[in-house]
Jmol script that loads the backbone (N, CA, C; Angstrom):
load data "model"
ATOM      1  N   MET A   1     -12.261 -10.111 -11.740  1.00  0.00           N
ATOM      2  CA  MET A   1     -11.133  -9.408 -11.175  1.00  0.00           C
ATOM      3  C   MET A   1     -11.667  -8.233 -10.360  1.00  0.00           C
ATOM      4  N   ASN A   2     -11.220  -8.118  -9.111  1.00  0.00           N
ATOM      5  CA  ASN A   2     -11.673  -7.069  -8.218  1.00  0.00           C
ATOM      6  C   ASN A   2     -10.455  -6.316  -7.694  1.00  0.00           C
ATOM      7  N   ILE A   3     -10.057  -5.277  -8.409  1.00  0.00           N
ATOM      8  CA  ILE A   3      -8.854  -4.526  -8.082  1.00  0.00           C
ATOM      9  C   ILE A   3      -9.197  -3.389  -7.131  1.00  0.00           C
ATOM     10  N   GLN A   4      -8.387  -3.243  -6.085  1.00  0.00           N
ATOM     11  CA  GLN A   4      -8.495  -2.112  -5.172  1.00  0.00           C
ATOM     12  C   GLN A   4      -7.149  -1.406  -5.163  1.00  0.00           C
ATOM     13  N   ILE A   5      -7.171  -0.085  -5.277  1.00  0.00           N
ATOM     14  CA  ILE A   5      -5.953   0.716  -5.186  1.00  0.00           C
ATOM     15  C   ILE A   5      -6.088   1.607  -3.962  1.00  0.00           C
ATOM     16  N   PHE A   6      -5.208   1.395  -2.994  1.00  0.00           N
ATOM     17  CA  PHE A   6      -5.136   2.258  -1.822  1.00  0.00           C
ATOM     18  C   PHE A   6      -3.954   3.186  -2.060  1.00  0.00           C
ATOM     19  N   GLY A   7      -4.220   4.488  -2.060  1.00  0.00           N
ATOM     20  CA  GLY A   7      -3.133   5.411  -2.361  1.00  0.00           C
ATOM     21  C   GLY A   7      -3.347   6.778  -1.757  1.00  0.00           C
ATOM     22  N   LYS A   8      -2.371   7.629  -2.022  1.00  0.00           N
ATOM     23  CA  LYS A   8      -2.427   9.017  -1.574  1.00  0.00           C
ATOM     24  C   LYS A   8      -2.679   9.885  -2.803  1.00  0.00           C
ATOM     25  N   SER A   9      -3.516  10.892  -2.649  1.00  0.00           N
ATOM     26  CA  SER A   9      -3.925  11.702  -3.799  1.00  0.00           C
ATOM     27  C   SER A   9      -2.753  12.430  -4.459  1.00  0.00           C
ATOM     28  N   LYS A  10      -1.699  12.736  -3.726  1.00  0.00           N
ATOM     29  CA  LYS A  10      -0.566  13.457  -4.301  1.00  0.00           C
ATOM     30  C   LYS A  10       0.609  12.535  -4.643  1.00  0.00           C
ATOM     31  N   CYS A  11       0.395  11.236  -4.618  1.00  0.00           N
ATOM     32  CA  CYS A  11       1.469  10.270  -4.892  1.00  0.00           C
ATOM     33  C   CYS A  11       1.557   9.999  -6.399  1.00  0.00           C
ATOM     34  N   PHE A  12       2.716  10.223  -6.967  1.00  0.00           N
ATOM     35  CA  PHE A  12       2.928  10.028  -8.396  1.00  0.00           C
ATOM     36  C   PHE A  12       2.729   8.562  -8.793  1.00  0.00           C
ATOM     37  N   ASP A  13       3.242   7.612  -7.991  1.00  0.00           N
ATOM     38  CA  ASP A  13       3.094   6.197  -8.317  1.00  0.00           C
ATOM     39  C   ASP A  13       1.636   5.744  -8.254  1.00  0.00           C
ATOM     40  N   THR A  14       0.860   6.325  -7.355  1.00  0.00           N
ATOM     41  CA  THR A  14      -0.567   6.005  -7.288  1.00  0.00           C
ATOM     42  C   THR A  14      -1.268   6.443  -8.568  1.00  0.00           C
ATOM     43  N   LYS A  15      -0.935   7.622  -9.046  1.00  0.00           N
ATOM     44  CA  LYS A  15      -1.532   8.118 -10.290  1.00  0.00           C
ATOM     45  C   LYS A  15      -1.126   7.241 -11.472  1.00  0.00           C
ATOM     46  N   LYS A  16       0.134   6.777 -11.471  1.00  0.00           N
ATOM     47  CA  LYS A  16       0.583   5.888 -12.545  1.00  0.00           C
ATOM     48  C   LYS A  16      -0.168   4.562 -12.492  1.00  0.00           C
ATOM     49  N   ALA A  17      -0.435   4.045 -11.292  1.00  0.00           N
ATOM     50  CA  ALA A  17      -1.180   2.788 -11.157  1.00  0.00           C
ATOM     51  C   ALA A  17      -2.601   2.954 -11.676  1.00  0.00           C
ATOM     52  N   GLU A  18      -3.237   4.059 -11.327  1.00  0.00           N
ATOM     53  CA  GLU A  18      -4.589   4.313 -11.830  1.00  0.00           C
ATOM     54  C   GLU A  18      -4.583   4.382 -13.356  1.00  0.00           C
ATOM     55  N   ARG A  19      -3.606   5.070 -13.912  1.00  0.00           N
ATOM     56  CA  ARG A  19      -3.506   5.193 -15.371  1.00  0.00           C
ATOM     57  C   ARG A  19      -3.297   3.825 -16.011  1.00  0.00           C
ATOM     58  N   TYR A  20      -2.468   2.971 -15.372  1.00  0.00           N
ATOM     59  CA  TYR A  20      -2.201   1.632 -15.892  1.00  0.00           C
ATOM     60  C   TYR A  20      -3.513   0.866 -16.078  1.00  0.00           C
ATOM     61  N   PHE A  21      -4.364   0.863 -15.060  1.00  0.00           N
ATOM     62  CA  PHE A  21      -5.619   0.112 -15.132  1.00  0.00           C
ATOM     63  C   PHE A  21      -6.641   0.788 -16.045  1.00  0.00           C
ATOM     64  N   LYS A  22      -6.675   2.119 -16.069  1.00  0.00           N
ATOM     65  CA  LYS A  22      -7.590   2.821 -16.965  1.00  0.00           C
ATOM     66  C   LYS A  22      -7.274   2.527 -18.423  1.00  0.00           C
ATOM     67  N   GLU A  23      -5.978   2.549 -18.769  1.00  0.00           N
ATOM     68  CA  GLU A  23      -5.579   2.312 -20.159  1.00  0.00           C
ATOM     69  C   GLU A  23      -5.965   0.911 -20.625  1.00  0.00           C
ATOM     70  N   ARG A  24      -6.032  -0.036 -19.718  1.00  0.00           N
ATOM     71  CA  ARG A  24      -6.382  -1.415 -20.061  1.00  0.00           C
ATOM     72  C   ARG A  24      -7.870  -1.704 -19.834  1.00  0.00           C
ATOM     73  N   ARG A  25      -8.605  -0.659 -19.508  1.00  0.00           N
ATOM     74  CA  ARG A  25     -10.044  -0.751 -19.253  1.00  0.00           C
ATOM     75  C   ARG A  25     -10.381  -1.798 -18.190  1.00  0.00           C
ATOM     76  N   ILE A  26      -9.572  -1.833 -17.156  1.00  0.00           N
ATOM     77  CA  ILE A  26      -9.801  -2.728 -16.022  1.00  0.00           C
ATOM     78  C   ILE A  26     -10.422  -1.899 -14.908  1.00  0.00           C
ATOM     79  N   LYS A  27     -11.584  -2.316 -14.455  1.00  0.00           N
ATOM     80  CA  LYS A  27     -12.261  -1.588 -13.389  1.00  0.00           C
ATOM     81  C   LYS A  27     -11.497  -1.766 -12.077  1.00  0.00           C
ATOM     82  N   TYR A  28     -11.468  -0.700 -11.300  1.00  0.00           N
ATOM     83  CA  TYR A  28     -10.814  -0.748 -10.001  1.00  0.00           C
ATOM     84  C   TYR A  28     -11.547   0.178  -9.048  1.00  0.00           C
ATOM     85  N   GLN A  29     -11.294  -0.037  -7.778  1.00  0.00           N
ATOM     86  CA  GLN A  29     -11.861   0.826  -6.747  1.00  0.00           C
ATOM     87  C   GLN A  29     -10.694   1.577  -6.112  1.00  0.00           C
ATOM     88  N   TYR A  30     -10.769   2.901  -6.074  1.00  0.00           N
ATOM     89  CA  TYR A  30      -9.718   3.709  -5.465  1.00  0.00           C
ATOM     90  C   TYR A  30     -10.136   4.103  -4.055  1.00  0.00           C
ATOM     91  N   VAL A  31      -9.216   3.942  -3.098  1.00  0.00           N
ATOM     92  CA  VAL A  31      -9.472   4.331  -1.715  1.00  0.00           C
ATOM     93  C   VAL A  31      -8.353   5.277  -1.295  1.00  0.00           C
ATOM     94  N   ASP A  32      -8.728   6.467  -0.849  1.00  0.00           N
ATOM     95  CA  ASP A  32      -7.738   7.437  -0.366  1.00  0.00           C
ATOM     96  C   ASP A  32      -7.247   6.962   1.001  1.00  0.00           C
ATOM     97  N   LEU A  33      -5.997   6.555   1.036  1.00  0.00           N
ATOM     98  CA  LEU A  33      -5.421   5.958   2.231  1.00  0.00           C
ATOM     99  C   LEU A  33      -5.364   6.958   3.390  1.00  0.00           C
ATOM    100  N   LEU A  34      -5.042   8.197   3.109  1.00  0.00           N
ATOM    101  CA  LEU A  34      -4.926   9.193   4.174  1.00  0.00           C
ATOM    102  C   LEU A  34      -6.288   9.564   4.748  1.00  0.00           C
ATOM    103  N   ARG A  35      -7.324   9.487   3.924  1.00  0.00           N
ATOM    104  CA  ARG A  35      -8.657   9.872   4.384  1.00  0.00           C
ATOM    105  C   ARG A  35      -9.389   8.719   5.074  1.00  0.00           C
ATOM    106  N   TYR A  36      -9.308   7.519   4.486  1.00  0.00           N
ATOM    107  CA  TYR A  36     -10.080   6.388   5.000  1.00  0.00           C
ATOM    108  C   TYR A  36      -9.232   5.319   5.678  1.00  0.00           C
ATOM    109  N   GLY A  37      -7.957   5.224   5.351  1.00  0.00           N
ATOM    110  CA  GLY A  37      -7.091   4.208   5.938  1.00  0.00           C
ATOM    111  C   GLY A  37      -7.486   2.804   5.507  1.00  0.00           C
ATOM    112  N   LEU A  38      -6.964   1.821   6.204  1.00  0.00           N
ATOM    113  CA  LEU A  38      -7.291   0.417   5.967  1.00  0.00           C
ATOM    114  C   LEU A  38      -8.024  -0.116   7.184  1.00  0.00           C
ATOM    115  N   SER A  39      -8.967  -1.012   6.955  1.00  0.00           N
ATOM    116  CA  SER A  39      -9.611  -1.670   8.096  1.00  0.00           C
ATOM    117  C   SER A  39      -8.609  -2.659   8.689  1.00  0.00           C
ATOM    118  N   GLY A  40      -8.911  -3.166   9.851  1.00  0.00           N
ATOM    119  CA  GLY A  40      -8.013  -4.118  10.503  1.00  0.00           C
ATOM    120  C   GLY A  40      -7.770  -5.357   9.668  1.00  0.00           C
ATOM    121  N   LYS A  41      -8.845  -5.909   9.079  1.00  0.00           N
ATOM    122  CA  LYS A  41      -8.711  -7.115   8.254  1.00  0.00           C
ATOM    123  C   LYS A  41      -7.928  -6.822   6.981  1.00  0.00           C
ATOM    124  N   GLU A  42      -8.191  -5.665   6.362  1.00  0.00           N
ATOM    125  CA  GLU A  42      -7.447  -5.292   5.156  1.00  0.00           C
ATOM    126  C   GLU A  42      -5.965  -5.123   5.474  1.00  0.00           C
ATOM    127  N   PHE A  43      -5.668  -4.475   6.598  1.00  0.00           N
ATOM    128  CA  PHE A  43      -4.281  -4.261   7.001  1.00  0.00           C
ATOM    129  C   PHE A  43      -3.569  -5.600   7.194  1.00  0.00           C
ATOM    130  N   ASP A  44      -4.218  -6.535   7.880  1.00  0.00           N
ATOM    131  CA  ASP A  44      -3.615  -7.863   8.087  1.00  0.00           C
ATOM    132  C   ASP A  44      -3.415  -8.595   6.765  1.00  0.00           C
ATOM    133  N   ALA A  45      -4.376  -8.498   5.856  1.00  0.00           N
ATOM    134  CA  ALA A  45      -4.256  -9.149   4.548  1.00  0.00           C
ATOM    135  C   ALA A  45      -3.100  -8.548   3.748  1.00  0.00           C
ATOM    136  N   VAL A  46      -2.952  -7.232   3.807  1.00  0.00           N
ATOM    137  CA  VAL A  46      -1.854  -6.571   3.095  1.00  0.00           C
ATOM    138  C   VAL A  46      -0.513  -6.998   3.689  1.00  0.00           C
ATOM    139  N   LEU A  47      -0.426  -7.053   5.013  1.00  0.00           N
ATOM    140  CA  LEU A  47       0.829  -7.488   5.653  1.00  0.00           C
ATOM    141  C   LEU A  47       1.203  -8.903   5.224  1.00  0.00           C
ATOM    142  N   ARG A  48       0.228  -9.809   5.197  1.00  0.00           N
ATOM    143  CA  ARG A  48       0.495 -11.178   4.750  1.00  0.00           C
ATOM    144  C   ARG A  48       0.911 -11.192   3.285  1.00  0.00           C
ATOM    145  N   GLY A  49       0.248 -10.378   2.481  1.00  0.00           N
ATOM    146  CA  GLY A  49       0.513 -10.361   1.047  1.00  0.00           C
ATOM    147  C   GLY A  49       1.874  -9.809   0.676  1.00  0.00           C
ATOM    148  N   VAL A  50       2.369  -8.837   1.431  1.00  0.00           N
ATOM    149  CA  VAL A  50       3.655  -8.221   1.095  1.00  0.00           C
ATOM    150  C   VAL A  50       4.817  -8.819   1.867  1.00  0.00           C
ATOM    151  N   GLY A  51       4.523  -9.687   2.826  1.00  0.00           N
ATOM    152  CA  GLY A  51       5.601 -10.365   3.543  1.00  0.00           C
ATOM    153  C   GLY A  51       6.114  -9.638   4.770  1.00  0.00           C
ATOM    154  N   GLY A  52       5.279  -8.856   5.414  1.00  0.00           N
ATOM    155  CA  GLY A  52       5.678  -8.238   6.668  1.00  0.00           C
ATOM    156  C   GLY A  52       5.678  -6.720   6.624  1.00  0.00           C
ATOM    157  N   ILE A  53       5.784  -6.152   7.811  1.00  0.00           N
ATOM    158  CA  ILE A  53       5.666  -4.706   7.977  1.00  0.00           C
ATOM    159  C   ILE A  53       6.812  -3.943   7.316  1.00  0.00           C
ATOM    160  N   ASP A  54       8.002  -4.503   7.292  1.00  0.00           N
ATOM    161  CA  ASP A  54       9.141  -3.780   6.718  1.00  0.00           C
ATOM    162  C   ASP A  54       8.981  -3.542   5.222  1.00  0.00           C
ATOM    163  N   ASN A  55       8.213  -4.383   4.540  1.00  0.00           N
ATOM    164  CA  ASN A  55       7.961  -4.189   3.113  1.00  0.00           C
ATOM    165  C   ASN A  55       6.851  -3.179   2.851  1.00  0.00           C
ATOM    166  N   LEU A  56       6.090  -2.837   3.873  1.00  0.00           N
ATOM    167  CA  LEU A  56       4.968  -1.905   3.727  1.00  0.00           C
ATOM    168  C   LEU A  56       5.368  -0.466   4.060  1.00  0.00           C
ATOM    169  N   ILE A  57       6.401  -0.304   4.855  1.00  0.00           N
ATOM    170  CA  ILE A  57       6.809   1.035   5.291  1.00  0.00           C
ATOM    171  C   ILE A  57       7.529   1.762   4.162  1.00  0.00           C
ATOM    172  N   ASP A  58       7.210   3.038   4.009  1.00  0.00           N
ATOM    173  CA  ASP A  58       7.872   3.897   3.023  1.00  0.00           C
ATOM    174  C   ASP A  58       9.152   4.454   3.655  1.00  0.00           C
ATOM    175  N   TRP A  59      10.236   3.724   3.512  1.00  0.00           N
ATOM    176  CA  TRP A  59      11.504   4.089   4.162  1.00  0.00           C
ATOM    177  C   TRP A  59      12.092   5.380   3.606  1.00  0.00           C
ATOM    178  N   GLU A  60      11.699   5.789   2.397  1.00  0.00           N
ATOM    179  CA  GLU A  60      12.192   7.038   1.830  1.00  0.00           C
ATOM    180  C   GLU A  60      11.275   8.216   2.155  1.00  0.00           C
ATOM    181  N   GLY A  61      10.247   7.963   2.933  1.00  0.00           N
ATOM    182  CA  GLY A  61       9.282   9.004   3.265  1.00  0.00           C
ATOM    183  C   GLY A  61       9.886  10.111   4.109  1.00  0.00           C
ATOM    184  N   LYS A  62       9.171  11.217   4.177  1.00  0.00           N
ATOM    185  CA  LYS A  62       9.671  12.386   4.883  1.00  0.00           C
ATOM    186  C   LYS A  62       9.121  12.518   6.298  1.00  0.00           C
ATOM    187  N   ALA A  63       8.285  11.590   6.712  1.00  0.00           N
ATOM    188  CA  ALA A  63       7.701  11.668   8.052  1.00  0.00           C
ATOM    189  C   ALA A  63       8.787  11.428   9.113  1.00  0.00           C
ATOM    190  N   PRO A  64       8.788  12.207  10.180  1.00  0.00           N
ATOM    191  CA  PRO A  64       9.822  12.043  11.216  1.00  0.00           C
ATOM    192  C   PRO A  64       9.777  10.685  11.914  1.00  0.00           C
ATOM    193  N   GLU A  65       8.603  10.024  11.892  1.00  0.00           N
ATOM    194  CA  GLU A  65       8.483   8.723  12.545  1.00  0.00           C
ATOM    195  C   GLU A  65       9.318   7.647  11.864  1.00  0.00           C
ATOM    196  N   ILE A  66       9.623   7.839  10.588  1.00  0.00           N
ATOM    197  CA  ILE A  66      10.400   6.851   9.835  1.00  0.00           C
ATOM    198  C   ILE A  66      11.765   6.658  10.480  1.00  0.00           C
ATOM    199  N   THR A  67      12.402   7.733  10.885  1.00  0.00           N
ATOM    200  CA  THR A  67      13.724   7.643  11.512  1.00  0.00           C
ATOM    201  C   THR A  67      13.647   6.812  12.784  1.00  0.00           C
ATOM    202  N   LEU A  68      12.626   7.026  13.577  1.00  0.00           N
ATOM    203  CA  LEU A  68      12.460   6.250  14.810  1.00  0.00           C
ATOM    204  C   LEU A  68      12.207   4.775  14.517  1.00  0.00           C
ATOM    205  N   MET A  69      11.446   4.503  13.467  1.00  0.00           N
ATOM    206  CA  MET A  69      11.080   3.124  13.162  1.00  0.00           C
ATOM    207  C   MET A  69      12.272   2.297  12.688  1.00  0.00           C
ATOM    208  N   ARG A  70      13.290   2.952  12.170  1.00  0.00           N
ATOM    209  CA  ARG A  70      14.492   2.221  11.749  1.00  0.00           C
ATOM    210  C   ARG A  70      15.146   1.501  12.920  1.00  0.00           C
ATOM    211  N   TYR A  71      14.955   2.027  14.122  1.00  0.00           N
ATOM    212  CA  TYR A  71      15.606   1.476  15.300  1.00  0.00           C
ATOM    213  C   TYR A  71      14.681   0.617  16.158  1.00  0.00           C
ATOM    214  N   MET A  72      13.442   0.445  15.719  1.00  0.00           N
ATOM    215  CA  MET A  72      12.508  -0.385  16.479  1.00  0.00           C
ATOM    216  C   MET A  72      12.698  -1.851  16.102  1.00  0.00           C
ATOM    217  N   ASP A  73      12.805  -2.705  17.110  1.00  0.00           N
ATOM    218  CA  ASP A  73      12.954  -4.142  16.866  1.00  0.00           C
ATOM    219  C   ASP A  73      11.614  -4.875  16.893  1.00  0.00           C
ATOM    220  N   ASP A  74      10.663  -4.338  17.619  1.00  0.00           N
ATOM    221  CA  ASP A  74       9.382  -5.004  17.812  1.00  0.00           C
ATOM    222  C   ASP A  74       8.477  -4.792  16.595  1.00  0.00           C
ATOM    223  N   ALA A  75       8.236  -5.857  15.841  1.00  0.00           N
ATOM    224  CA  ALA A  75       7.410  -5.769  14.632  1.00  0.00           C
ATOM    225  C   ALA A  75       5.983  -5.346  14.979  1.00  0.00           C
ATOM    226  N   ARG A  76       5.464  -5.816  16.096  1.00  0.00           N
ATOM    227  CA  ARG A  76       4.085  -5.486  16.478  1.00  0.00           C
ATOM    228  C   ARG A  76       3.944  -3.984  16.745  1.00  0.00           C
ATOM    229  N   ALA A  77       4.968  -3.392  17.381  1.00  0.00           N
ATOM    230  CA  ALA A  77       4.935  -1.952  17.646  1.00  0.00           C
ATOM    231  C   ALA A  77       4.977  -1.169  16.331  1.00  0.00           C
ATOM    232  N   LYS A  78       5.769  -1.651  15.360  1.00  0.00           N
ATOM    233  CA  LYS A  78       5.816  -1.009  14.044  1.00  0.00           C
ATOM    234  C   LYS A  78       4.454  -1.097  13.368  1.00  0.00           C
ATOM    235  N   GLU A  79       3.831  -2.277  13.437  1.00  0.00           N
ATOM    236  CA  GLU A  79       2.518  -2.465  12.824  1.00  0.00           C
ATOM    237  C   GLU A  79       1.495  -1.505  13.411  1.00  0.00           C
ATOM    238  N   ASP A  80       1.500  -1.369  14.739  1.00  0.00           N
ATOM    239  CA  ASP A  80       0.550  -0.467  15.392  1.00  0.00           C
ATOM    240  C   ASP A  80       0.765   0.977  14.949  1.00  0.00           C
ATOM    241  N   LYS A  81       2.030   1.393  14.866  1.00  0.00           N
ATOM    242  CA  LYS A  81       2.358   2.763  14.471  1.00  0.00           C
ATOM    243  C   LYS A  81       1.916   3.035  13.031  1.00  0.00           C
ATOM    244  N   VAL A  82       2.169   2.080  12.131  1.00  0.00           N
ATOM    245  CA  VAL A  82       1.800   2.251  10.723  1.00  0.00           C
ATOM    246  C   VAL A  82       0.285   2.191  10.545  1.00  0.00           C
ATOM    247  N   TYR A  83      -0.378   1.308  11.280  1.00  0.00           N
ATOM    248  CA  TYR A  83      -1.842   1.216  11.191  1.00  0.00           C
ATOM    249  C   TYR A  83      -2.485   2.538  11.623  1.00  0.00           C
ATOM    250  N   ASP A  84      -1.941   3.148  12.671  1.00  0.00           N
ATOM    251  CA  ASP A  84      -2.488   4.406  13.176  1.00  0.00           C
ATOM    252  C   ASP A  84      -2.139   5.601  12.293  1.00  0.00           C
ATOM    253  N   ASN A  85      -1.053   5.489  11.502  1.00  0.00           N
ATOM    254  CA  ASN A  85      -0.616   6.595  10.648  1.00  0.00           C
ATOM    255  C   ASN A  85      -0.372   6.082   9.230  1.00  0.00           C
ATOM    256  N   PRO A  86      -1.414   6.019   8.394  1.00  0.00           N
ATOM    257  CA  PRO A  86      -1.280   5.473   7.040  1.00  0.00           C
ATOM    258  C   PRO A  86      -0.296   6.232   6.151  1.00  0.00           C
ATOM    259  N   ALA A  87       0.081   7.458   6.531  1.00  0.00           N
ATOM    260  CA  ALA A  87       1.052   8.217   5.739  1.00  0.00           C
ATOM    261  C   ALA A  87       2.417   7.537   5.720  1.00  0.00           C
ATOM    262  N   LEU A  88       2.650   6.601   6.631  1.00  0.00           N
ATOM    263  CA  LEU A  88       3.928   5.886   6.690  1.00  0.00           C
ATOM    264  C   LEU A  88       3.999   4.729   5.692  1.00  0.00           C
ATOM    265  N   MET A  89       2.876   4.414   5.042  1.00  0.00           N
ATOM    266  CA  MET A  89       2.839   3.287   4.108  1.00  0.00           C
ATOM    267  C   MET A  89       3.324   3.695   2.728  1.00  0.00           C
ATOM    268  N   LYS A  90       4.033   2.783   2.090  1.00  0.00           N
ATOM    269  CA  LYS A  90       4.425   2.986   0.692  1.00  0.00           C
ATOM    270  C   LYS A  90       3.190   2.779  -0.168  1.00  0.00           C
ATOM    271  N   THR A  91       3.024   3.634  -1.161  1.00  0.00           N
ATOM    272  CA  THR A  91       1.850   3.538  -2.023  1.00  0.00           C
ATOM    273  C   THR A  91       2.261   3.453  -3.478  1.00  0.00           C
ATOM    274  N   PRO A  92       1.415   2.958  -4.337  1.00  0.00           N
ATOM    275  CA  PRO A  92       0.074   2.446  -4.084  1.00  0.00           C
ATOM    276  C   PRO A  92       0.115   1.017  -3.535  1.00  0.00           C
ATOM    277  N   ILE A  93      -0.904   0.681  -2.769  1.00  0.00           N
ATOM    278  CA  ILE A  93      -1.129  -0.694  -2.349  1.00  0.00           C
ATOM    279  C   ILE A  93      -2.243  -1.198  -3.261  1.00  0.00           C
ATOM    280  N   VAL A  94      -1.941  -2.196  -4.073  1.00  0.00           N
ATOM    281  CA  VAL A  94      -2.907  -2.705  -5.049  1.00  0.00           C
ATOM    282  C   VAL A  94      -3.260  -4.137  -4.671  1.00  0.00           C
ATOM    283  N   ARG A  95      -4.564  -4.394  -4.510  1.00  0.00           N
ATOM    284  CA  ARG A  95      -5.049  -5.723  -4.141  1.00  0.00           C
ATOM    285  C   ARG A  95      -5.907  -6.306  -5.243  1.00  0.00           C
ATOM    286  N   ASN A  96      -5.706  -7.582  -5.464  1.00  0.00           N
ATOM    287  CA  ASN A  96      -6.564  -8.360  -6.356  1.00  0.00           C
ATOM    288  C   ASN A  96      -6.854  -9.655  -5.610  1.00  0.00           C
ATOM    289  N   GLY A  97      -7.939  -9.663  -4.841  1.00  0.00           N
ATOM    290  CA  GLY A  97      -8.218 -10.810  -3.988  1.00  0.00           C
ATOM    291  C   GLY A  97      -7.161 -10.890  -2.898  1.00  0.00           C
ATOM    292  N   LYS A  98      -6.436 -12.020  -2.856  1.00  0.00           N
ATOM    293  CA  LYS A  98      -5.389 -12.181  -1.852  1.00  0.00           C
ATOM    294  C   LYS A  98      -4.021 -11.727  -2.354  1.00  0.00           C
ATOM    295  N   ALA A  99      -3.917 -11.451  -3.645  1.00  0.00           N
ATOM    296  CA  ALA A  99      -2.656 -10.964  -4.210  1.00  0.00           C
ATOM    297  C   ALA A  99      -2.518  -9.477  -3.902  1.00  0.00           C
ATOM    298  N   VAL A 100      -1.341  -9.084  -3.429  1.00  0.00           N
ATOM    299  CA  VAL A 100      -1.103  -7.700  -3.025  1.00  0.00           C
ATOM    300  C   VAL A 100       0.249  -7.241  -3.540  1.00  0.00           C
ATOM    301  N   THR A 101       0.304  -5.998  -4.015  1.00  0.00           N
ATOM    302  CA  THR A 101       1.588  -5.383  -4.352  1.00  0.00           C
ATOM    303  C   THR A 101       1.670  -4.029  -3.662  1.00  0.00           C
ATOM    304  N   VAL A 102       2.894  -3.600  -3.404  1.00  0.00           N
ATOM    305  CA  VAL A 102       3.142  -2.284  -2.832  1.00  0.00           C
ATOM    306  C   VAL A 102       4.100  -1.575  -3.763  1.00  0.00           C
ATOM    307  N   GLY A 103       3.731  -0.362  -4.168  1.00  0.00           N
ATOM    308  CA  GLY A 103       4.532   0.377  -5.126  1.00  0.00           C
ATOM    309  C   GLY A 103       4.019   0.124  -6.539  1.00  0.00           C
ATOM    310  N   TYR A 104       4.709   0.701  -7.509  1.00  0.00           N
ATOM    311  CA  TYR A 104       4.314   0.569  -8.910  1.00  0.00           C
ATOM    312  C   TYR A 104       4.903  -0.720  -9.466  1.00  0.00           C
ATOM    313  N   CYS A 105       4.077  -1.728  -9.737  1.00  0.00           N
ATOM    314  CA  CYS A 105       4.525  -3.072 -10.143  1.00  0.00           C
ATOM    315  C   CYS A 105       3.768  -3.579 -11.366  1.00  0.00           C
ATOM    316  N   PRO A 106       3.899  -2.948 -12.532  1.00  0.00           N
ATOM    317  CA  PRO A 106       3.109  -3.382 -13.697  1.00  0.00           C
ATOM    318  C   PRO A 106       3.443  -4.796 -14.153  1.00  0.00           C
ATOM    319  N   GLU A 107       4.661  -5.267 -13.895  1.00  0.00           N
ATOM    320  CA  GLU A 107       5.018  -6.625 -14.311  1.00  0.00           C
ATOM    321  C   GLU A 107       4.200  -7.677 -13.556  1.00  0.00           C
ATOM    322  N   ILE A 108       3.823  -7.392 -12.340  1.00  0.00           N
ATOM    323  CA  ILE A 108       2.979  -8.315 -11.569  1.00  0.00           C
ATOM    324  C   ILE A 108       1.517  -8.138 -11.969  1.00  0.00           C
ATOM    325  N   TRP A 109       1.079  -6.903 -12.148  1.00  0.00           N
ATOM    326  CA  TRP A 109      -0.318  -6.646 -12.525  1.00  0.00           C
ATOM    327  C   TRP A 109      -0.642  -7.257 -13.871  1.00  0.00           C
ATOM    328  N   GLN A 110       0.351  -7.350 -14.747  1.00  0.00           N
ATOM    329  CA  GLN A 110       0.135  -7.930 -16.059  1.00  0.00           C
ATOM    330  C   GLN A 110      -0.326  -9.384 -15.953  1.00  0.00           C
ATOM    331  N   SER A 111       0.194 -10.105 -14.951  1.00  0.00           N
ATOM    332  CA  SER A 111      -0.203 -11.508 -14.776  1.00  0.00           C
ATOM    333  C   SER A 111      -1.622 -11.631 -14.215  1.00  0.00           C
ATOM    334  N   TRP A 112      -2.193 -10.540 -13.707  1.00  0.00           N
ATOM    335  CA  TRP A 112      -3.563 -10.562 -13.169  1.00  0.00           C
ATOM    336  C   TRP A 112      -4.602 -10.430 -14.260  1.00  0.00           C
ATOM    337  N   GLU A 113      -4.215  -9.959 -15.452  1.00  0.00           N
ATOM    338  CA  GLU A 113      -5.180  -9.695 -16.525  1.00  0.00           C
ATOM    339  C   GLU A 113      -5.727 -10.968 -17.117  1.00  0.00           C
TER     340      GLU A 113
END
end "model"
wireframe off; spacefill off
backbone 0.3
color backbone group
C-alpha cells in the first residue's frame, strides 16, 4: 500500500486524515499542496480518480476565484486555473495507486487496508 496525502498545513480535514493513517500504523507520504502542488501527471490522475474538475474544487473555499469559477462553462479553463492555484482544491487528496479520494473519507480508506 502506497498512500499519498496531498493537503494544506492548516486544513482540519488533512490533519484528521493524517491521524486516521497514523492510528492504524499505515505509512503514508504527506505533500504540502500549497508549497509543492501536483505534477501534471498527478493532477490528471486525480481528475480521473475523482470524476472531473468539479469534484476537485473547494466550492466552500474563501478564495475570490471560486465565485468566478461557478460561472465558467469550459472545463479545461477550470482545470488550468486550479492547476495553477492549488489553494482552490478541496483537501485532503488521498491517493492509493489509482484510487483517489477528496476530502475526509474514512469509509473508503477502510477498504484499502
